[in-house]
C-alpha positions as CSV (number, residue, x, y, z in Angstrom):
1,M,-18.3,27.7,32.2
2,T,-20.2,28.5,29.0
3,K,-17.5,31.0,27.9
4,L,-14.8,28.3,28.4
5,A,-16.8,25.8,26.3
6,C,-17.2,28.3,23.6
7,L,-13.6,29.2,23.7
8,L,-12.6,25.5,23.4
9,L,-14.9,25.0,20.5
10,M,-13.5,28.0,18.7
11,V,-9.9,27.0,19.3
12,G,-10.6,23.4,18.3
13,G,-12.2,24.7,15.1
14,M,-9.2,26.9,14.3
15,F,-6.9,24.0,14.7
16,G,-9.1,21.7,12.6
17,L,-9.3,24.3,9.8
18,G,-5.8,25.7,10.2
19,G,-4.0,22.6,9.0
20,C,-2.2,21.3,12.1
21,L,-4.8,18.6,12.6
22,A,-5.8,18.2,9.0
23,S,-5.7,14.7,7.4
24,P,-2.4,13.8,5.6
25,A,-2.1,13.8,1.8
26,Y,-1.8,10.0,1.8
27,T,-3.5,7.3,3.8
28,G,-1.3,4.9,5.8
29,G,-1.6,2.2,3.2
30,E,-0.7,4.6,0.3
31,N,2.2,5.9,2.2
32,G,3.5,2.4,3.0
33,A,3.1,1.4,-0.6
34,R,5.1,4.5,-1.7
35,I,7.9,3.7,0.8
36,L,8.1,0.1,-0.3
37,R,8.1,1.0,-4.0
38,T,10.9,3.5,-3.4
39,W,12.9,0.9,-1.4
40,D,12.4,-1.6,-4.2
41,Y,13.6,0.8,-6.8
42,E,16.6,1.9,-4.7
43,F,17.6,-1.7,-4.0
44,K,17.4,-2.7,-7.7
45,Q,19.5,0.4,-8.6
46,G,22.1,-0.6,-5.9
47,I,22.3,-4.1,-7.4
48,E,22.8,-2.7,-10.8
49,D,25.5,-0.3,-9.6
50,F,27.3,-3.1,-7.9
51,D,27.1,-5.3,-11.0
52,Y,28.4,-2.4,-13.1
53,E,31.3,-1.7,-10.8
54,M,32.3,-5.4,-10.7
55,M,32.0,-5.5,-14.5
56,L,29.5,-8.3,-14.3
57,L,26.7,-6.8,-16.5
58,P,26.4,-3.7,-18.6
59,P,24.3,-0.9,-17.2
60,S,20.6,-0.8,-18.1
61,H,20.7,2.9,-19.1
62,S,17.4,3.4,-17.3
63,T,18.1,7.1,-16.5
64,R,18.2,10.1,-18.8
65,W,21.3,11.3,-17.1
66,N,23.4,8.5,-18.6
67,L,26.4,10.2,-20.3
68,Y,28.4,7.2,-21.6
């Protein structure tokens, strides 16, 4: 029984230090904020693209890849 407990502790320590059970780079709140910020940016770009295609407004030229 003692050998089994020691083995479980060693295996648990390896998983904890090995990275499979390590904490994520971002907390849940930070990750949610990143996702919402990306969705907001993509939605605004989609509106801008639609307005440009419908010739309602000129583009904002917010990217460095603008070639016109």
